[in-house]
DSSP file (Angstrom, degrees, kcal/mol; ACC not computed):
  #  RESIDUE AA STRUCTURE BP1 BP2  ACC     N-H-->O    O-->H-N    N-H-->O    O-->H-N    TCO  KAPPA ALPHA  PHI   PSI    X-CA   Y-CA   Z-CA
    1    1 A X              0   0    0      0, 0.0     2,-0.5     0, 0.0     0, 0.0   0.000 360.0 360.0 360.0 119.9   85.0   53.9  126.7
    2    2 A X        -     0   0    0      1,-0.1    35,-0.2     2,-0.1    34,-0.1  -0.819 360.0-157.2 -98.8 127.3   82.3   52.5  124.4
    3    3 A X        -     0   0    0     33,-4.1    34,-0.1    -2,-0.5    -1,-0.1   0.543  45.5-111.3 -77.4  -7.0   79.4   50.7  126.1
    4    4 A X  S    S+     0   0    0      1,-0.4     2,-0.2    32,-0.4    33,-0.1   0.347  81.9 123.0  88.3  -6.4   78.6   48.7  122.9
    5    5 A X        -     0   0    0     31,-0.4    33,-3.2    89,-0.0    -1,-0.4  -0.603  51.2-145.7 -89.0 151.8   75.4   50.7  122.5
    6    6 A X  E     -a   38   0A   0     -2,-0.2    89,-2.7    31,-0.2    90,-1.4  -0.927  12.8-172.6-119.7 142.0   74.7   52.7  119.3
    7    7 A X  E     -ab  39  96A   0     31,-2.5    33,-3.2    -2,-0.4     2,-0.5  -0.999  17.2-143.8-134.4 133.4   72.8   55.9  119.0
    8    8 A X  E     -ab  40  97A   0     88,-2.1    90,-3.1    -2,-0.4     2,-0.4  -0.841  27.1-178.2 -89.8 128.6   71.7   57.8  115.8
    9    9 A X  E     -ab  41  98A   0     31,-2.0    33,-1.9    -2,-0.5    90,-0.2  -0.996  36.2-103.4-131.7 135.2   72.0   61.5  116.3
   10   10 A X  E >>  -a   42   0A   0     88,-2.1     3,-1.3    -2,-0.4     4,-0.7  -0.352  33.6-131.9 -53.4 127.8   71.1   64.3  114.0
   11   11 A X  G >4>S+     0   0    0     31,-2.7     5,-2.0     1,-0.3     3,-0.8   0.804 103.0  61.3 -59.1 -33.4   74.4   65.5  112.6
   12   12 A X  G >45S+     0   0    0     30,-0.4    13,-1.7     1,-0.3     3,-0.9   0.825  99.7  56.4 -64.9 -29.4   73.6   69.2  113.2
   13   13 A X  G <45S+     0   0    0     -3,-1.3    14,-2.4     1,-0.2    18,-0.3   0.735 103.2  55.8 -71.5 -22.0   73.3   68.5  117.0
   14   14 A X  G <<5S-     0   0    0     -3,-0.8    -1,-0.2    -4,-0.7    -2,-0.2   0.476 128.5 -95.8 -88.3  -3.9   76.8   67.0  116.9
   15   15 A X  T < 5S+     0   0    0     -3,-0.9     2,-0.3    -4,-0.4    -3,-0.2   0.462  75.1 144.6 104.1   2.3   78.3   70.3  115.5
   16   16 A X      < -     0   0    0     -5,-2.0     2,-2.0     1,-0.1    -1,-0.3  -0.574  53.2-130.8 -74.4 135.5   78.3   69.4  111.8
   17   17 A X        +     0   0    0     -2,-0.3     7,-0.2     1,-0.2    -1,-0.1  -0.532  68.4 122.6 -83.2  72.6   77.5   72.4  109.6
   18   18 A X        +     0   0    0     -2,-2.0    -1,-0.2     5,-0.3    28,-0.2   0.342  31.0 117.0-119.7   4.2   74.9   70.5  107.6
   19   19 A X  S >  S-     0   0    0      4,-2.0     3,-2.3    -3,-0.3    33,-0.2  -0.253  81.9-101.4 -70.7 164.6   71.7   72.6  108.0
   20   20 A X  T 3  S+     0   0    0      1,-0.3    33,-2.6    32,-0.2    32,-0.6   0.815 125.1  49.9 -55.9 -32.2   70.1   74.2  105.0
   21   21 A X  T 3  S-     0   0    0     31,-0.2    -1,-0.3    30,-0.1     3,-0.1   0.340 120.0-108.4 -91.2   7.2   71.6   77.6  106.0
   22   22 A X  S <  S+     0   0    0     -3,-2.3    -2,-0.1     1,-0.3     2,-0.1   0.515  84.0 113.1  81.4   5.2   75.1   76.1  106.4
   23   23 A X        -     0   0    0     -5,-0.1    -4,-2.0    -6,-0.0    -5,-0.3  -0.348  58.2-127.7-101.6-177.3   75.0   76.4  110.1
   24   24 A X        -     0   0    0     -7,-0.2   -11,-0.1    -6,-0.1    -7,-0.1  -0.785   6.7-151.7-123.4 167.6   74.9   73.9  113.0
   25   25 A X        -     0   0    0    -13,-1.7   -13,-0.1    -9,-0.3    -9,-0.1  -0.297  31.4-176.5-131.6  46.0   72.7   73.5  116.1
   26   26 A X        -     0   0    0    -12,-0.1     2,-0.5     1,-0.1   -12,-0.2  -0.159   9.5-168.5 -53.5 133.4   75.4   71.9  118.3
   27   27 A X    >>  -     0   0    0    -14,-2.4     4,-1.6     1,-0.1     3,-0.9  -0.923   9.6-165.2-127.9 103.8   74.1   70.8  121.7
   28   28 A X  H 3> S+     0   0    0     -2,-0.5     4,-2.8     1,-0.3     5,-0.2   0.825  87.8  62.5 -59.3 -33.1   76.9   69.8  124.1
   29   29 A X  H 3> S+     0   0    0      1,-0.2     4,-2.3     2,-0.2    -1,-0.3   0.860 103.3  49.7 -62.0 -35.0   74.4   68.1  126.4
   30   30 A X  H <> S+     0   0    0     -3,-0.9     4,-1.2     2,-0.2    -1,-0.2   0.940 111.9  47.2 -68.0 -46.7   73.5   65.6  123.7
   31   31 A X  H  < S+     0   0    0     -4,-1.6     3,-0.4   -18,-0.3    -2,-0.2   0.920 115.2  46.4 -60.5 -44.5   77.2   64.9  123.0
   32   32 A X  H >< S+     0   0    0     -4,-2.8     3,-1.4     1,-0.2    -1,-0.2   0.896 107.3  56.9 -65.3 -41.8   77.9   64.4  126.7
   33   33 A X  H 3< S+     0   0    0     -4,-2.3    -1,-0.2     1,-0.3     3,-0.2   0.772 117.0  35.0 -62.7 -25.7   74.8   62.3  127.3
   34   34 A X  T >< S+     0   0    0     -4,-1.2     3,-1.7    -3,-0.4    -1,-0.3   0.046  76.7 120.4-118.7  25.7   76.0   59.8  124.7
   35   35 A X  T <  S+     0   0    0     -3,-1.4    -1,-0.1     1,-0.3    -2,-0.1   0.749  78.4  51.0 -63.5 -23.5   79.8   59.9  125.1
   36   36 A X  T 3  S+     0   0    0     -4,-0.2   -33,-4.1    -3,-0.2   -31,-0.4   0.391 100.4  82.7 -94.2   3.4   79.8   56.2  126.0
   37   37 A X  S <  S-     0   0    0     -3,-1.7     2,-0.8   -35,-0.2   -31,-0.2  -0.631  89.5-107.3-100.4 159.6   77.9   55.2  122.9
   38   38 A X  E     -a    6   0A   0    -33,-3.2   -31,-2.5    -2,-0.2     2,-0.5  -0.832  44.0-144.4 -79.2 116.5   78.9   54.6  119.3
   39   39 A X  E     -a    7   0A   0     -2,-0.8     2,-0.7   -33,-0.2   -31,-0.2  -0.754  14.3-164.3 -93.1 127.8   77.5   57.8  117.7
   40   40 A X  E     -a    8   0A   0    -33,-3.2   -31,-2.0    -2,-0.5     2,-0.0  -0.916  17.0-142.5-110.5 103.6   76.1   57.5  114.2
   41   41 A X  E     -a    9   0A   0     -2,-0.7     2,-0.4   -33,-0.2   -31,-0.2  -0.366  19.3-164.5 -66.8 145.5   75.6   61.0  112.7
   42   42 A X  E     +a   10   0A   0    -33,-1.9   -31,-2.7    -2,-0.0   -30,-0.4  -0.985  28.2 143.7-139.4 126.1   72.5   61.4  110.5
   43   43 A X     >  -     0   0    0     -2,-0.4     4,-0.7   -33,-0.2    -2,-0.0  -0.742  16.5-175.9-153.9 107.6   71.5   64.0  108.0
   44   44 A X  H  > S+     0   0    0     -2,-0.2     4,-0.6     1,-0.2    39,-0.1   0.735  80.7  55.6 -77.3 -20.2   69.6   62.9  104.9
   45   45 A X  H >> S+     0   0    0      2,-0.1     4,-2.8     1,-0.1     3,-0.6   0.927  96.4  58.7 -79.5 -46.8   69.5   66.3  103.3
   46   46 A X  H 3> S+     0   0    0      1,-0.2     4,-2.3     2,-0.2    -1,-0.1   0.882 103.9  50.0 -57.0 -46.3   73.1   67.3  103.1
   47   47 A X  H 3< S+     0   0    0     -4,-0.7    -1,-0.2     1,-0.2    -2,-0.1   0.842 119.3  39.4 -63.4 -29.6   74.4   64.3  101.0
   48   48 A X  H << S+     0   0    0     -3,-0.6    -2,-0.2    -4,-0.6    -1,-0.2   0.878 133.4  16.6 -84.2 -40.1   71.6   64.9   98.4
   49   49 A X  H  < S-     0   0    0     -4,-2.8    -3,-0.2     1,-0.2    -2,-0.2   0.435  96.2-131.0-120.5  -2.3   71.4   68.6   98.2
   50   50 A X     <  -     0   0    0     -4,-2.3     2,-0.4    -5,-0.4    -1,-0.2  -0.094  39.4 -49.4  76.1 179.7   74.6   70.0   99.6
   51   51 A X  S    S+     0   0    0      1,-0.1     2,-0.2   -30,-0.1   -31,-0.1  -0.988 118.6  29.0-141.7 129.1   75.0   72.8  102.2
   52   52 A X  S    S+     0   0    0    -32,-0.6     2,-0.3    -2,-0.4   -31,-0.2   0.638  89.4 153.8 -72.6 171.2   73.8   75.4  102.1
   53   53 A X        -     0   0    0    -33,-2.6     2,-0.1    -2,-0.2    -3,-0.1  -0.933  48.4 -65.8-154.2 172.2   70.6   74.5  100.2
   54   54 A X        -     0   0    0     -2,-0.3   -33,-0.0    -5,-0.2    -5,-0.0  -0.418  58.0-108.4 -66.3 140.7   67.1   75.6   99.7
   55   55 A X        -     0   0    0     -2,-0.1    15,-3.2    14,-0.1    16,-0.3  -0.343  34.8-150.6 -65.7 149.9   64.8   75.2  102.7
   56   56 A X  E     -D   69   0B   0     13,-0.3     2,-0.3    14,-0.1    13,-0.2  -0.860   9.1-163.2-122.9 160.6   62.3   72.5  102.7
   57   57 A X  E     -D   68   0B   0     11,-2.3    11,-2.6    -2,-0.3     2,-0.7  -0.947  25.7-118.6-136.4 156.7   58.8   72.0  104.3
   58   58 A X  E     -De  67 113B   0     54,-0.7    56,-3.0    -2,-0.3     2,-0.4  -0.902  39.6-174.3 -93.5 120.3   56.4   69.3  105.0
   59   59 A X  E     -De  66 114B   0      7,-3.1     7,-2.7    -2,-0.7     2,-0.8  -0.965  25.1-132.5-122.4 129.9   53.3   70.1  103.1
   60   60 A X  E     -D   65   0B   0     54,-3.3     2,-0.5    -2,-0.4    56,-0.3  -0.729  30.0-178.6 -82.1 112.8   50.0   68.2  103.3
   61   61 A X  E >   -D   64   0B   0      3,-3.2     3,-1.6    -2,-0.8    -2,-0.0  -0.959  69.1 -22.7-117.8 115.2   48.9   67.7   99.7
   62   62 A X  T 3  S-     0   0    0     -2,-0.5    -1,-0.2     1,-0.3     3,-0.1   0.872 129.3 -47.7  52.3  41.6   45.6   65.8   99.1
   63   63 A X  T 3  S+     0   0    0      1,-0.2     2,-0.4    -3,-0.0    -1,-0.3   0.460 120.6 101.0  84.5   1.3   45.8   64.3  102.6
   64   64 A X  E <  S-D   61   0B   0     -3,-1.6    -3,-3.2    -5,-0.0     2,-0.4  -0.962  72.4-122.4-122.3 137.7   49.5   63.1  102.3
   65   65 A X  E     -D   60   0B   0     -2,-0.4     2,-0.3    -5,-0.2    -5,-0.2  -0.644  36.0-179.9 -78.4 127.4   52.5   64.7  103.8
   66   66 A X  E     -D   59   0B   0     -7,-2.7    -7,-3.1    -2,-0.4     2,-0.7  -0.894  30.4-122.2-124.6 153.4   55.1   65.6  101.1
   67   67 A X  E     -D   58   0B   0     -2,-0.3     9,-2.6    -9,-0.2    10,-0.6  -0.888  38.0-179.8 -98.7 117.7   58.5   67.2  101.3
   68   68 A X  E     -DF  57  75B   0    -11,-2.6   -11,-2.3    -2,-0.7     7,-0.2  -0.953  30.4-115.5-124.3 134.3   58.5   70.3   99.1
   69   69 A X  E  >  -D   56   0B   0      5,-2.4     4,-1.0    -2,-0.4   -13,-0.3  -0.417  27.5-129.5 -66.6 145.7   61.3   72.8   98.5
   70   70 A X  T  4 S+     0   0    0    -15,-3.2   -14,-0.1     2,-0.2    -1,-0.1   0.905  94.6  21.7 -69.3 -46.7   60.4   76.3   99.8
   71   71 A X  T  4 S+     0   0    0    -16,-0.3    -1,-0.1     1,-0.1   -15,-0.1   0.876 130.9  37.1 -91.5 -41.9   61.1   78.5   96.9
   72   72 A X  T  4 S-     0   0    0      2,-0.1    -2,-0.2     0, 0.0    -1,-0.1   0.570  92.4-136.5 -92.8  -9.1   60.9   76.3   93.8
   73   73 A X     <  +     0   0    0     -4,-1.0     2,-0.4     1,-0.2    -3,-0.1   0.862  43.8 160.0  56.7  41.5   58.0   74.0   95.1
   74   74 A X        -     0   0    0      2,-0.0    -5,-2.4     1,-0.0     2,-0.7  -0.812  42.0-127.9 -94.9 132.8   59.7   70.8   93.9
   75   75 A X  B     +F   68   0B   0     -2,-0.4    -7,-0.2    -7,-0.2     3,-0.1  -0.715  35.0 167.0 -80.8 113.3   58.5   67.6   95.6
   76   76 A X     >  +     0   0    0     -9,-2.6     4,-2.2    -2,-0.7     5,-0.2   0.117  37.2 116.0-112.6  18.3   61.6   65.8   96.9
   77   77 A X  H  > S+     0   0    0    -10,-0.6     4,-2.8     1,-0.2     5,-0.2   0.918  76.1  47.3 -55.5 -50.9   59.8   63.2   99.0
   78   78 A X  H  > S+     0   0    0      1,-0.2     4,-2.7     2,-0.2    -1,-0.2   0.900 109.9  53.1 -62.9 -42.9   61.0   60.2   97.1
   79   79 A X  H  > S+     0   0    0      1,-0.2     4,-1.9     2,-0.2    -1,-0.2   0.936 114.0  42.4 -57.3 -47.6   64.6   61.3   97.0
   80   80 A X  H  X S+     0   0    0     -4,-2.2     4,-2.7     2,-0.2     5,-0.2   0.910 112.2  53.5 -68.0 -42.1   64.7   61.7  100.8
   81   81 A X  H  X S+     0   0    0     -4,-2.8     4,-2.9    -5,-0.2     5,-0.2   0.935 109.4  48.9 -57.3 -46.3   62.8   58.5  101.4
   82   82 A X  H  X S+     0   0    0     -4,-2.7     4,-2.0     1,-0.2    -1,-0.2   0.908 112.1  48.7 -60.8 -42.6   65.3   56.5   99.4
   83   83 A X  H  X S+     0   0    0     -4,-1.9     4,-1.9    -5,-0.2    -1,-0.2   0.910 114.3  45.6 -62.9 -43.7   68.2   58.2  101.2
   84   84 A X  H  X S+     0   0    0     -4,-2.7     4,-2.5     2,-0.2    -2,-0.2   0.903 110.9  52.0 -69.2 -42.3   66.7   57.5  104.6
   85   85 A X  H  X S+     0   0    0     -4,-2.9     4,-2.3    -5,-0.2    -1,-0.2   0.891 109.5  50.5 -62.2 -39.4   65.7   53.9  103.8
   86   86 A X  H  X S+     0   0    0     -4,-2.0     4,-1.9    -5,-0.2    -1,-0.2   0.909 109.7  50.8 -64.1 -41.9   69.3   53.2  102.7
   87   87 A X  H  X S+     0   0    0     -4,-1.9     4,-1.0     2,-0.2    -2,-0.2   0.918 109.8  50.2 -60.5 -44.1   70.6   54.7  105.9
   88   88 A X  H >< S+     0   0    0     -4,-2.5     3,-0.7     1,-0.2    -2,-0.2   0.910 108.4  52.4 -61.9 -43.0   68.2   52.4  107.9
   89   89 A X  H >< S+     0   0    0     -4,-2.3     3,-0.5     1,-0.2    -1,-0.2   0.870 110.5  48.4 -60.4 -36.6   69.5   49.4  105.9
   90   90 A X  H 3< S+     0   0    0     -4,-1.9    -1,-0.2     1,-0.2    -2,-0.2   0.660 120.5  37.8 -77.1 -16.1   73.1   50.3  106.8
   91   91 A X  T <<  +     0   0    0     -4,-1.0    -1,-0.2    -3,-0.7    -2,-0.1  -0.515  65.8 149.9-134.1  64.6   72.1   50.7  110.5
   92   92 A X    <   +     0   0    0     -3,-0.5     2,-0.6     1,-0.2    -1,-0.1   0.775  64.9  56.6 -72.5 -24.7   69.6   48.0  111.4
   93   93 A X        +     0   0    0     -3,-0.1     2,-0.3    43,-0.0    -1,-0.2  -0.905  64.9 143.4-115.5 108.2   70.7   47.7  115.1
   94   94 A X        -     0   0    0     -2,-0.6   -87,-0.2     1,-0.1     3,-0.1  -0.955  37.4-152.5-137.0 159.3   70.6   50.8  117.2
   95   95 A X  S    S+     0   0    0    -89,-2.7    45,-0.8    -2,-0.3     2,-0.3   0.759  76.6   6.4-101.9 -31.7   69.7   51.5  120.9
   96   96 A X  E     -bc   7 140A   0    -90,-1.4   -88,-2.1    43,-0.2     2,-0.4  -0.971  56.1-150.0-149.0 162.3   68.5   55.1  120.8
   97   97 A X  E     -bc   8 141A   0     43,-2.1    45,-2.2    -2,-0.3     2,-0.5  -0.996   6.4-171.5-138.4 130.4   67.8   57.9  118.4
   98   98 A X  E     -bc   9 142A   0    -90,-3.1   -88,-2.1    -2,-0.4     2,-0.3  -0.983  16.0-175.8-123.3 119.4   68.1   61.7  119.1
   99   99 A X  E     - c   0 143A   0     43,-2.8    45,-1.1    -2,-0.5     2,-0.5  -0.769  32.4 -98.6-117.8 158.9   66.7   63.9  116.4
  100  100 A X    >   -     0   0    0     -2,-0.3     3,-1.2    43,-0.2     6,-0.1  -0.637  44.1-122.3 -78.2 120.5   66.6   67.7  115.8
  101  101 A X  T 3  S+     0   0    0     -2,-0.5     6,-0.2     1,-0.2     3,-0.1  -0.242  88.3  13.8 -61.3 150.0   63.3   69.1  116.9
  102  102 A X  T 3  S+     0   0    0      1,-0.2    10,-0.4    22,-0.2    -1,-0.2   0.351  89.7 138.7  69.4  -2.5   61.1   71.1  114.3
  103  103 A X    <>  -     0   0    0     -3,-1.2     4,-2.1     1,-0.1    -1,-0.2  -0.465  59.1-134.4 -73.6 141.2   63.2   69.8  111.4
  104  104 A X  T  4 S+     0   0    0    -48,-0.2    23,-2.2     1,-0.2    24,-0.1   0.740 109.4  34.1 -65.9 -20.6   61.3   68.8  108.2
  105  105 A X  T  4 S+     0   0    0     21,-0.3    24,-1.8    22,-0.2    23,-1.6   0.864 135.0  19.4 -92.5 -48.2   63.5   65.7  108.2
  106  106 A X  T  4 S+     0   0    0     22,-0.2    -2,-0.2    -6,-0.1    -4,-0.1   0.529  80.3 124.9-110.2  -9.1   64.0   64.9  111.8
  107  107 A X     <  -     0   0    0     -4,-2.1    19,-3.4    -6,-0.2     2,-0.7  -0.297  45.6-153.1 -58.2 133.8   61.4   66.6  113.9
  108  108 A X  S    S-     0   0    0     17,-0.2    17,-0.2    -9,-0.1    35,-0.1  -0.834  77.9 -29.6-114.1  92.9   59.6   64.1  116.1
  109  109 A X  S    S+     0   0    0     -2,-0.7    16,-0.2    15,-0.2    -1,-0.1   0.456 132.2  79.8  81.0   1.5   56.1   65.4  116.8
  110  110 A X        +     0   0    0     14,-0.3     2,-0.4    -7,-0.1    15,-0.2   0.396  57.9 113.4-119.9  -1.0   57.4   69.0  116.5
  111  111 A X  E     - G   0 124B   0     13,-2.5    13,-2.6    -4,-0.1     2,-0.2  -0.604  69.6-119.7 -80.1 127.3   57.6   69.6  112.7
  112  112 A X  E     - G   0 123B   0    -10,-0.4   -54,-0.7    -2,-0.4     2,-0.6  -0.485  22.6-152.4 -64.2 129.2   55.2   72.2  111.3
  113  113 A X  E     -eG  58 122B   0      9,-3.2     8,-3.3    -2,-0.2     9,-1.3  -0.927  18.0-159.1-103.1 123.5   52.9   70.6  108.7
  114  114 A X  E     -eG  59 120B   0    -56,-3.0   -54,-3.3    -2,-0.6     6,-0.2  -0.624  12.6-131.8-103.3 158.3   51.8   73.2  106.2
  115  115 A X    >   -     0   0    0      4,-2.0     3,-2.3    -2,-0.2   -54,-0.1  -0.407  48.9 -85.5 -91.2-178.4   48.9   73.4  103.8
  116  116 A X  T 3  S+     0   0    0    -56,-0.3   -55,-0.1     1,-0.3   -57,-0.0   0.672 131.5  58.5 -66.6 -15.7   49.5   74.4  100.2
  117  117 A X  T 3  S-     0   0    0      2,-0.1    -1,-0.3     0, 0.0     3,-0.1   0.315 119.7-111.9 -91.8   7.6   49.3   78.1  101.2
  118  118 A X  S <  S+     0   0    0     -3,-2.3     2,-0.4     1,-0.3    -2,-0.1   0.806  71.3 140.8  64.8  34.1   52.3   77.4  103.5
  119  119 A X        -     0   0    0     -4,-0.1    -4,-2.0    -7,-0.0     2,-0.3  -0.864  60.2-107.9-102.2 140.9   50.2   77.9  106.7
  120  120 A X  E     +G  114   0B   0     -2,-0.4    -6,-0.2    -6,-0.2     3,-0.1  -0.518  40.4 169.5 -69.3 125.5   50.8   75.7  109.7
  121  121 A X  E     -     0   0B   0     -8,-3.3     2,-0.3     1,-0.4    -7,-0.2   0.620  64.0 -26.9-109.0 -20.6   47.8   73.3  110.0
  122  122 A X  E     -G  113   0B   0     -9,-1.3    -9,-3.2   -11,-0.0     2,-0.4  -0.968  61.0-102.8-172.8 178.6   49.4   70.9  112.7
  123  123 A X  E     +G  112   0B   0     -2,-0.3   -11,-0.2   -11,-0.2     2,-0.2  -0.967  49.9 135.5-120.0 139.5   52.6   69.6  114.1
  124  124 A X  E     -G  111   0B   0    -13,-2.6   -13,-2.5    -2,-0.4   -14,-0.3  -0.660  50.1 -42.9-153.6-152.6   53.8   66.1  113.3
  125  125 A X        -     0   0    0    -16,-0.2   -17,-0.2   -17,-0.2   -18,-0.1  -0.690  46.2-123.6 -95.4 143.9   56.9   64.0  112.3
  126  126 A X     >  -     0   0    0    -19,-3.4     4,-2.4    -2,-0.3   -21,-0.3  -0.277  41.4 -95.6 -69.7 170.5   59.5   64.9  109.8
  127  127 A X  H  > S+     0   0    0    -23,-2.2     4,-1.9     1,-0.2   -22,-0.2   0.893 124.7  42.0 -62.1 -43.2   60.1   62.4  107.0
  128  128 A X  H  > S+     0   0    0    -23,-1.6     4,-3.1     2,-0.2     5,-0.3   0.920 112.4  54.1 -70.4 -43.3   63.0   60.6  108.7
  129  129 A X  H  > S+     0   0    0    -24,-1.8     4,-2.6     1,-0.2    -2,-0.2   0.903 109.6  49.1 -56.9 -41.3   61.4   60.7  112.1
  130  130 A X  H  X S+     0   0    0     -4,-2.4     4,-2.0   -25,-0.3    -1,-0.2   0.930 112.8  45.8 -65.4 -45.4   58.3   59.0  110.6
  131  131 A X  H  X S+     0   0    0     -4,-1.9     4,-2.2     2,-0.2     5,-0.2   0.887 114.1  49.1 -65.9 -38.3   60.4   56.3  108.8
  132  132 A X  H  X S+     0   0    0     -4,-3.1     4,-3.2     2,-0.2    -2,-0.2   0.924 109.4  53.0 -63.5 -44.0   62.5   55.7  112.0
  133  133 A X  H  < S+     0   0    0     -4,-2.6    -2,-0.2    -5,-0.3    -1,-0.2   0.888 114.2  41.7 -59.5 -41.4   59.3   55.5  114.1
  134  134 A X  H  < S+     0   0    0     -4,-2.0     3,-0.3    -5,-0.2    -1,-0.2   0.869 123.3  38.1 -73.8 -37.8   57.8   52.8  111.8
  135  135 A X  H  < S+     0   0    0     -4,-2.2     2,-1.3     1,-0.2     3,-0.2   0.925 116.2  46.5 -82.7 -48.2   61.1   50.9  111.4
  136  136 A X  S >< S+     0   0    0     -4,-3.2     3,-1.6    -5,-0.2    -1,-0.2  -0.539  70.4 165.4 -96.2  67.6   62.7   51.1  114.8
  137  137 A X  T 3  S+     0   0    0     -2,-1.3    -1,-0.2    -3,-0.3    -2,-0.1   0.798  72.6  39.0 -58.7 -35.6   59.5   50.1  116.7
  138  138 A X  T 3  S+     0   0    0     -3,-0.2     2,-0.4     2,-0.1    -1,-0.3   0.230  93.7 106.4-102.1  14.2   61.2   49.3  120.1
  139  139 A X  S <  S-     0   0    0     -3,-1.6     2,-0.7    -7,-0.2   -43,-0.2  -0.753  74.2-118.3 -99.0 140.0   63.7   52.1  120.1
  140  140 A X  E     -c   96   0A   0    -45,-0.8   -43,-2.1    -2,-0.4     2,-0.5  -0.663  33.9-169.6 -75.4 114.1   63.5   55.2  122.2
  141  141 A X  E     +c   97   0A   0     -2,-0.7     2,-0.3   -45,-0.2   -43,-0.2  -0.921  17.6 150.7-108.5 130.4   63.2   58.2  119.9
  142  142 A X  E     -c   98   0A   0    -45,-2.2   -43,-2.8    -2,-0.5     2,-0.2  -0.918  36.0-119.3-146.6 171.8   63.6   61.7  121.3
  143  143 A X  E >>  -c   99   0A   0     -2,-0.3     3,-1.2   -45,-0.2     4,-0.9  -0.661  39.4 -95.7-111.4 174.8   64.7   65.2  120.4
  144  144 A X  H 3> S+     0   0    0    -45,-1.1     4,-2.3     1,-0.3     5,-0.2   0.742 116.6  69.3 -62.7 -24.0   67.4   67.4  121.8
  145  145 A X  H 3> S+     0   0    0      1,-0.2     4,-1.6     2,-0.2    -1,-0.3   0.868  97.6  51.2 -63.4 -36.4   64.9   69.2  124.1
  146  146 A X  H <> S+     0   0    0     -3,-1.2     4,-0.8     2,-0.2    -1,-0.2   0.825 109.9  50.1 -69.7 -31.3   64.4   66.1  126.2
  147  147 A X  H >< S+     0   0    0     -4,-0.9     3,-0.7     2,-0.2    -2,-0.2   0.920 109.1  50.4 -71.7 -43.8   68.2   65.7  126.6
  148  148 A X  H 3< S+     0   0    0     -4,-2.3    -2,-0.2     1,-0.2    -1,-0.2   0.853 108.4  53.7 -63.3 -35.0   68.6   69.3  127.7
  149  149 A X  H 3<        0   0    0     -4,-1.6    -1,-0.2     1,-0.2    -2,-0.2   0.744 360.0 360.0 -71.4 -24.3   65.8   68.9  130.3
  150  150 A X    <<        0   0    0     -4,-0.8    -1,-0.2    -3,-0.7    -2,-0.1   0.500 360.0 360.0 -68.2 360.0   67.4   65.9  131.9
């Protein structure tokens, strides 16, 4: 039974093996909490880079957060931004968003922000979480930890 409401959920939380290591982070409580919603799976990394793939980090470079590959140090910020913006254009109307905590793409206030020496300097939003926060101003954005606690 669909309530007519839509929710964007990080695909790894739904059981898709789309993480950088080829694994999933399935959370049954998230799936159960939104069983009456139209679920829109979301992973900006897998379509661009495949699975498995090189790990990425959010690195503060000259005062700006950039998405940098872990081993090869390639800046992939623009590629991911373009992918996420296209996803947002395809899904302009949603009621809720559930993202994977600590993810460089999806972490909402929980993503480690590194300096150029790869040391954690603070915690903030992943690239997708930040774009969602700016775009979906009136939408409740949370991570799976809040669902599990409920």
